N, C-alpha and C positions, 0 to 999 in steps of 0.2 A: 422503475420503481422493479428495486430487487431485493429479494429478502438471505434468509440463511436460517435455519434451525436445528435441532441437535438430533434429527431421528426425521424420516421420509415420511412418514405422520403426522408431522409435527405442527401444519397448519402454515404454509407455506402459501396457500390457494385462499385461505379467508385472511391473513394479511392483509396480502395484496388486496383484494375485494373489498373490505372493509375500511385502507387508506385509502379508496379509491372517490368514494364518496364524496367527501371534502376538498378533495381537488377539482372533481371536478363540480360540483359546487360555488368553486374559485375561479371558473374559466377556462382549466386547463382542458389540454385534450388529450387521450387515453391516446397512446402507442403504443399496443404490446403485442405479447403471445397471446397463447391462449387462457395460461397460467401468469403470464409473466417468468421474468428465470429465477433463478434457484436454485441456492445450494443444499445438502446439507450436511452441518462442521461438527459432525460425531458427537458420539454421549463424554470426549471430554473437551471440545472446542479446536481442534488438532489437523480437523482434515481442513483440506485444503479447494478452489473449482478446480474441474482438469479441465482436456482439454475438449472434451464433450457441453460442459457447461461454459467455457468460453467462448463454440463455436452460438452458442443464442444467443451469448450478448453478442457477439460483433454483426450475426443477425438483426436484434434488437435498434441494434446501432448504426444499420444500413436503414432500416427500414423507417425510423425517428427523422434520418436526413431526409431521403426520400418525399414525408409529408409534410417535411419544414418547408423541405423547398420550392413544392405545389402549391402552400399557401406564400409564396413570395419569401421566402427568408433566400439568402445569398448561400452556396454550399462552400465553404471553409477548409482551406488547404492544411496537414498536416506540419 
């Protein structure tokens, strides 16, 4: 799960945490970073994720793949 807000204090953490409750209730397994990947879109929505954010996304993807494999999933090749 990822989120984006207008400002750095826009509630990214709250959005991710409150979205988790119904997903966990439905049996999903949460694999994440301390607050989940997020970005700040800027006041007019023109800012896009940069290299640091993409590194967080890649790390999370690797972690999800490791957990899925450990749970019996088969790794896929791109």
